[in-house]
matplotlib code that plots the C-alpha trace (Angstrom):
import matplotlib.pyplot as plt

x = [-29.6, -27.8, -27.3, -30.2, -27.4, -24.6, -25.3, -22.7, -23.5, -21.4, -23.2, -22.4, -24.7, -23.4, -23.4, -26.0, -24.1, -20.5, -20.9, -17.4, -18.1, -19.8, -20.8, -20.1, -22.5, -23.9, -27.5, -28.8, -32.1, -33.3, -31.2, -27.9, -24.7, -21.9, -18.2, -16.7, -14.8, -18.2, -19.4, -23.2, -24.0, -22.9, -24.8, -27.7, -31.0, -31.6, -35.3, -36.6, -36.1, -32.5, -30.4, -27.9, -24.8, -23.2, -19.7, -18.8, -20.9, -22.7, -26.0, -27.5, -31.2, -33.3, -32.6, -35.7, -35.0, -32.1, -33.1, -32.9]
y = [-21.9, -23.6, -23.8, -25.4, -27.2, -27.9, -27.3, -24.7, -22.0, -19.3, -16.7, -12.9, -10.2, -7.7, -3.9, -2.6, 0.6, -1.4, -4.5, -5.4, -5.1, -8.0, -8.8, -12.5, -13.7, -16.8, -17.2, -18.3, -18.2, -16.5, -13.6, -12.7, -12.5, -10.6, -10.8, -8.6, -6.7, -5.9, -2.4, -3.2, 0.5, -0.2, -3.6, -3.6, -4.7, -8.5, -9.2, -12.6, -11.5, -10.2, -11.9, -14.3, -16.2, -19.4, -19.0, -22.6, -23.5, -21.8, -21.3, -17.9, -16.9, -15.3, -15.1, -16.9, -19.9, -21.0, -24.3, -25.3]
z = [-4.3, -7.0, -10.7, -12.4, -14.9, -12.9, -9.3, -8.7, -5.8, -7.3, -9.6, -11.1, -12.4, -14.8, -14.3, -16.7, -17.4, -17.5, -19.6, -18.5, -14.8, -13.0, -9.3, -8.0, -5.4, -3.5, -2.7, 0.6, 2.2, -1.5, -1.1, -2.8, -0.6, -2.3, -1.6, 1.2, -1.7, -3.5, -2.8, -2.3, -3.2, -7.0, -7.2, -9.4, -7.6, -8.1, -8.8, -10.0, -13.7, -13.3, -15.8, -13.9, -15.0, -13.4, -12.9, -13.6, -16.9, -19.3, -17.9, -17.5, -16.8, -14.8, -11.0, -10.2, -11.8, -9.4, -7.6, -4.2]

ax = plt.figure().add_subplot(projection="3d")
ax.plot(x, y, z, "-o")
ax.set_aspect("equal")
plt.show()
């Protein structure tokens, strides 16, 4: 999955309880894959409506809007 604006394959979601903490991931086969240093127990549940941000450009939108 890629950013619909720039084609980047890296994204992040913010922690809803701490706006200064975020979790970076890639999206393969429609599923988010976080880096090894991320504790997946802390990551908010990602659904199609989850606000997602591209790490390379200014795109932000719903997780379900990422393109193949």
